[in-house]
C-alpha positions in Angstrom: 11.6 56.6 39.8 14.3 56.7 37.0 16.1 53.7 38.6 12.8 51.7 38.7 12.1 52.6 35.0 15.6 51.5 34.0 15.3 48.2 35.9 12.0 47.4 34.2 13.4 48.4 30.8 16.4 46.2 31.4 14.3 43.2 32.4 12.1 43.7 29.3 15.2 43.9 27.1 16.6 40.6 28.6 13.2 38.9 28.2 13.0 40.0 24.6 16.5 38.7 23.9 15.9 35.4 25.5 12.6 35.2 23.7 14.4 35.8 20.4 17.0 33.2 21.3 14.3 30.7 22.1 12.5 31.4 18.8 15.8 30.8 17.0 16.3 27.4 18.7 12.7 26.1 18.4 12.3 25.9 14.6 15.5 23.8 14.4 14.0 21.1 16.7 10.6 21.2 15.0 12.1 20.9 11.5 14.2 17.8 12.6 11.1 16.1 14.1 9.0 16.8 11.0 11.6 15.4 8.7 11.9 12.2 10.7 8.1 11.7 10.7 7.7 12.5 7.0 10.6 10.2 6.0 9.1 7.3 8.1 5.4 7.6 7.5 4.3 8.6 4.0 7.3 7.1 2.1 7.6 3.8 4.0 4.6 2.9 6.2 5.1 0.0 8.5 4.1 -3.4 7.2 0.7 -4.9 8.2 0.7 -7.2 11.2 0.9 -10.9 10.4 0.1 -12.8 13.6 2.7 -15.2 14.9 1.8 -18.9 14.8 3.4 -19.3 18.3 0.4 -17.6 19.9 -2.1 -19.8 18.2 -4.0 -22.7 19.8 -4.1 -26.0 18.0 -7.7 -26.8 18.9 -10.5 -25.5 16.9 -12.8 -23.1 18.9 -16.6 -23.0 19.0 -18.3 -22.4 15.7 -18.4 -18.6 15.4 -21.7 -18.6 13.5 -23.4 -20.1 16.6 -21.7 -17.4 18.8 -23.3 -14.5 16.9 -26.0 -12.8 19.0 -29.0 -12.9 16.5 -31.7 -10.3 16.6 -34.9 -11.7 14.9 -35.7 -8.2 13.6 -32.4 -8.0 11.6 -33.0 -10.8 9.1 -30.9 -13.9 8.3 -27.3 -14.4 9.1 -24.9 -13.5 6.2 -21.7 -15.4 5.7 -18.8 -14.0 3.7 -15.6 -16.0 3.1 -12.3 -14.5 1.8 -9.1 -16.3 0.9 -5.7 -15.3 -0.2 -2.0 -16.0 0.3 -0.1 -13.2 2.1 3.7 -13.1 1.9 5.6 -11.8 4.9 8.9 -9.8 4.5 10.9 -12.8 5.6 9.3 -14.9 2.8 6.9 -16.9 5.0 3.7 -17.7 3.0 0.5 -17.3 5.0 -2.7 -18.8 3.5 -5.6 -16.8 5.0 -9.1 -18.1 5.2 -11.3 -15.4 6.7 -15.0 -16.0 7.4 -17.3 -13.1 8.6 -20.8 -13.6 10.1 -23.3 -10.7 10.5 -27.1 -10.2 10.1 -28.5 -9.0 6.8 -30.2 -5.9 8.2 -27.3 -4.9 10.4 -26.5 -1.5 8.9 -22.9 -1.5 10.3 -22.3 -5.2 9.2 -20.8 -5.8 12.6 -20.6 -9.4 13.8 -18.0 -12.1 14.4 -15.1 -13.6 12.5 -12.9 -16.7 12.2 -9.5 -16.4 10.6 -7.6 -19.6 9.8 -4.0 -19.0 8.8 -1.6 -21.7 7.4 2.1 -20.7 7.7 4.6 -22.2 5.3 8.3 -21.5 5.0 9.3 -22.2 1.3 12.4 -24.4 0.8 14.2 -21.5 -1.0 13.7 -19.1 1.9 14.7 -21.8 4.4 17.9 -22.6 2.5 18.8 -18.9 2.2 18.4 -18.5 5.9 20.4 -21.6 6.6 17.5 -23.3 8.4 15.5 -26.4 7.7 12.1 -26.1 6.1 9.4 -26.5 8.7 6.1 -28.3 8.4 3.2 -25.9 7.7 1.5 -24.8 10.9 -2.0 -23.6 11.4 -3.3 -20.8 13.5 -7.0 -20.0 14.3 -8.1 -16.6 15.5 -11.7 -15.7 16.4 -13.4 -12.7 17.8 -15.6 -9.7 17.1 -15.8 -7.8 13.8 -16.6 -4.1 13.7 -16.7 -1.5 10.9 -14.7 1.8 10.8 -15.0 4.6 8.3 -12.0 6.4 6.8 -8.2 6.2 6.6 -5.5 8.9 6.6 -5.6 8.7 2.8 -9.3 8.1 2.1 -12.1 9.5 4.3 -14.7 7.3 2.6 -12.8 4.0 3.0 -14.6 1.1 4.8 -12.4 -0.8 7.3 -13.2 -4.2 8.9 -11.7 -4.2 12.4 -11.1 -7.7 13.7 -10.8 -7.9 17.5 -9.4 -11.3 18.6 -10.9 -12.9 21.7 -7.4 -14.0 22.9 -6.1 -10.5 23.4 -3.9 -10.5 20.3 -3.5 -7.2 18.4 -6.4 -5.9 16.3 -6.3 -6.8 12.6 -7.4 -4.3 10.0 -8.7 -4.9 6.4 -9.8 -2.3 4.0 -12.8 -3.2 1.8 -12.0 -2.8 -1.9 -14.9 -4.1 -4.0 -15.0 -7.9 -3.5 -11.5 -7.8 -2.0 -10.0 -7.1 1.4 -6.5 -5.5 1.8 -4.6 -6.0 5.0 -3.6 -2.7 6.7 -1.2 -1.7 9.4 -2.3 -0.3 12.7 -2.2 3.2 11.3 -4.6 2.1 8.6 -2.0 2.4 5.9 -1.3 0.0 3.0 2.1 -1.6 2.8 4.6 0.2 0.6 6.5 -3.0 0.0 5.8 -4.9 -3.2 4.1 -7.9 -1.4 0.6 -9.3 -1.6 -1.8 -8.4 1.2 -5.1 -9.0 -0.5 -7.8 -11.5 0.2 -10.5 -12.2 -2.4 -14.2 -13.0 -1.8 -15.0 -16.6 -2.6 -18.4 -17.1 -1.0 
């Protein structure tokens, strides 16, 4: 009986020691992971996605206003147009022309969109990179537009979620008065001192 008690006590002691050792090792790993996340996310969020012109089709698709499924009970179709010049980190200028279509009495303002983007490489940026300045290229993206609520930093924020028909990544814009600000996939604004804002023109 004493031998059995001693064996049990020894096993409990070993388990307690190994438990303490595990507890000592775990916080070190957790602290390292938390530091990596904090240094990458809040201080320097990834830049918003600017679609590559390589994936764009040169032909203009069907008029998106005509593709909107209209419900007679939800009033007339509303058109909103936003424009702005976005600068990518590699100094490529992208002139965005975004048009949204949805019905007046659609509470969620969900509908369809057309995003025309004109890509231009300035001569200064081309010469600094040692490449020739390219002729501006145009990309056209169309698809569905949905509305999301809240971001990591603002629970009341309104986000326009643009889902391309061609399978390209989703594009996010935060509504800020009459302006839209391009967001990254984590619904964060760019930390870089670059313009990502489109203004309502119509």
